[in-house]
C-alpha positions in Angstrom: 42.3 125.1 131.9 41.3 121.8 130.2 42.2 120.9 126.6 38.8 122.1 125.3 39.3 125.5 126.9 42.8 125.8 125.5 41.6 124.9 122.0 38.8 127.4 122.2 41.3 130.2 123.3 43.6 129.2 120.4 40.8 129.5 117.9 39.6 132.9 119.4 43.2 134.3 119.2 43.5 133.3 115.6 40.1 134.8 114.7 40.5 138.0 116.7 44.0 138.9 115.3 43.5 137.3 111.9 46.7 135.3 112.4 47.8 133.6 109.2 49.4 130.6 111.0 48.6 128.8 114.2 50.1 129.7 117.6 52.2 126.7 118.7 51.7 124.9 122.0 54.9 123.5 123.5 55.3 121.2 126.5 58.5 120.1 128.0 58.1 116.5 129.3 60.2 116.3 132.5 62.6 113.3 132.9 60.3 111.7 135.5 57.1 112.1 133.4 55.5 109.7 131.0 55.7 110.3 127.2 52.3 111.2 125.7 50.5 108.0 124.7 48.1 109.6 122.3 50.7 111.7 120.3 53.1 110.2 117.8 56.8 110.7 117.8 58.1 112.8 115.0 59.3 110.7 112.1 62.3 112.8 111.0 65.5 114.4 112.4 65.2 118.2 112.1 65.7 121.3 114.2 63.4 122.6 116.9 62.8 125.8 115.0 61.7 123.7 112.0 59.4 121.7 114.3 57.7 124.9 115.5 57.5 126.2 111.9 56.0 123.0 110.6 53.5 122.9 113.4 52.3 126.4 112.8 52.0 126.0 109.1 51.0 122.4 108.6 49.0 121.7 111.8 51.1 118.7 112.8 51.1 117.4 116.4 54.0 115.2 117.7 56.7 114.8 120.3 60.5 114.7 119.8 63.2 113.2 122.0 66.9 114.2 121.9 67.7 111.9 119.0 65.1 113.7 116.8 66.7 117.1 117.3 69.3 117.9 114.6 70.4 121.0 116.4 71.8 119.9 119.7 72.2 123.5 120.8 68.5 124.0 120.6 67.9 120.7 122.4 70.3 121.7 125.2 68.7 125.1 126.0 65.4 123.2 126.4 66.9 120.8 128.9 67.2 117.6 126.7 70.9 117.4 127.1 73.9 119.4 128.4 75.2 122.1 126.1 78.4 121.3 124.2 81.5 123.0 125.4 82.3 124.8 122.1 78.8 126.3 122.0 78.8 127.2 125.7 82.1 129.0 125.5 81.0 130.9 122.4 83.7 129.2 120.2 81.1 128.1 117.6 79.7 131.6 117.0 83.2 133.2 117.2 84.4 131.0 114.3 81.3 131.8 112.3 82.4 135.5 112.6 79.3 136.4 114.6 81.5 138.1 117.2 84.7 140.1 117.1 86.3 138.2 120.0 85.9 135.0 121.8 85.2 136.9 125.0 82.3 138.7 123.4 80.9 135.4 122.2 81.3 133.8 125.6 79.7 136.8 127.4 76.6 136.4 125.2 76.3 132.6 125.5 76.6 132.9 129.3 73.3 134.9 129.2 71.3 132.6 127.0 68.3 131.2 128.9 68.8 127.5 129.5 66.7 124.8 131.2 68.8 122.4 133.3 70.5 119.8 131.2 68.9 116.3 131.1 65.9 117.5 133.1 63.6 117.1 130.0 63.1 113.8 128.1 60.9 115.1 125.2 59.3 118.2 123.7 55.6 118.1 122.6 54.3 120.3 119.8 50.8 121.1 118.6 48.8 123.9 117.0 47.2 125.6 119.9 43.7 125.3 118.6 44.1 121.5 118.3 46.2 120.7 121.3 45.4 117.6 123.4 47.8 118.5 126.2 48.4 121.5 128.5 51.4 123.4 127.1 54.0 125.2 129.1 54.6 127.9 126.5 52.7 129.2 123.5 54.8 130.7 120.6 53.2 133.0 118.1 55.1 133.8 114.9 53.6 136.7 113.2 54.0 140.3 111.9 55.5 143.1 114.1 52.1 144.8 114.0 50.4 141.8 115.5 53.2 141.4 118.1 52.4 145.0 119.0 48.8 144.1 119.4 49.6 141.0 121.4 51.8 143.2 123.7 49.1 145.7 124.1 46.6 143.0 125.0 49.0 141.5 127.6 49.2 144.8 129.3 45.6 145.8 128.9 44.4 144.7 132.4 47.3 145.2 134.7 49.7 147.4 132.8 53.5 147.1 132.9 56.0 146.4 130.2 56.9 143.5 127.9 60.7 142.9 128.3 62.4 141.6 125.2 65.8 139.8 125.7 67.5 138.5 122.7 70.9 138.4 120.8 69.9 137.0 117.5 71.1 133.6 118.7 69.1 130.5 119.6 65.9 132.5 119.2 63.1 130.0 118.8 64.5 127.6 121.4 66.2 129.7 124.1 64.2 133.0 123.7 61.0 131.3 122.6 60.8 128.4 124.9 63.4 128.5 127.7 62.9 132.1 128.6 59.1 132.1 129.3 59.4 128.6 130.8 62.0 129.7 133.3 60.9 133.3 134.0 57.1 133.0 133.8 57.2 136.2 131.7 56.3 136.9 128.1 59.1 137.3 125.6 59.7 138.8 122.2 62.5 137.8 119.9 63.6 138.5 116.4 64.8 135.1 115.0 68.3 134.0 114.5 70.6 132.9 111.7 69.6 129.3 112.0 65.8 129.8 112.2 65.9 132.3 109.4 67.8 129.9 107.2 66.1 126.6 107.9 62.5 127.6 108.3 59.9 129.6 106.4 59.8 132.3 109.0 59.6 135.4 106.8 61.7 138.5 106.9 58.7 140.4 108.1 57.8 138.0 110.9 59.0 137.8 114.5 58.2 135.7 117.6 56.3 136.3 120.8 56.0 133.6 123.4 54.0 133.4 126.6 53.6 131.0 129.5 50.3 129.3 129.0 48.8 130.8 132.2 48.8 134.2 130.5 46.6 132.9 127.6 43.1 133.5 129.0 43.8 137.1 129.9 45.6 137.7 126.6 42.7 136.4 124.6 40.0 138.2 126.7 41.9 141.6 126.3 42.5 141.0 122.6 38.8 140.4 122.0 38.0 143.6 123.9 40.5 145.7 122.0 40.6 144.3 118.5 37.4 142.4 117.7 35.6 144.0 114.6 
């Protein structure tokens, strides 16, 4: 797929499902790759979930390096740095009273999807219908009904199941980017305390993310099933 084809698919997906905000294209720039010359660096220090939310609502396109990520836990699961010891062991979430024991917190954090630390130098973001790069992953933040329709469209041709794996922790970063990036599978997640607090993701919205190679089949099936 070239950029023009990806933009067309993004527009068709929005129109077919009547999405209220843009799907977000995300590309992890590997440590040995060049930074995008035609895309500006973000001009503020915010969280990855805020970057995704701003992109889908405001249509901005930019890249962010480690220094631009306020949430180092989110940066770590996407490979920009190593995960801090207190987060890795679950101590952070245990002291926030999110778990009844340190063992429970550690058990959960051990299962969080995580790209190898320091293997990524930047993350690039764009509305899917405007992207000038090939994304690795596409995140769609929308209503449960539309996530249902997206799931049905994904399975329309070959069948199967959409497997959701989440813990209400590191949702837009680990579940939304690292999981499909590493597994090659679609994922569904419900948000987390941070993304619900710091973004405008609504109470009646959730997140689906897919590897970009699934996009053509998804859009074709969605058009067959839901065009009206």
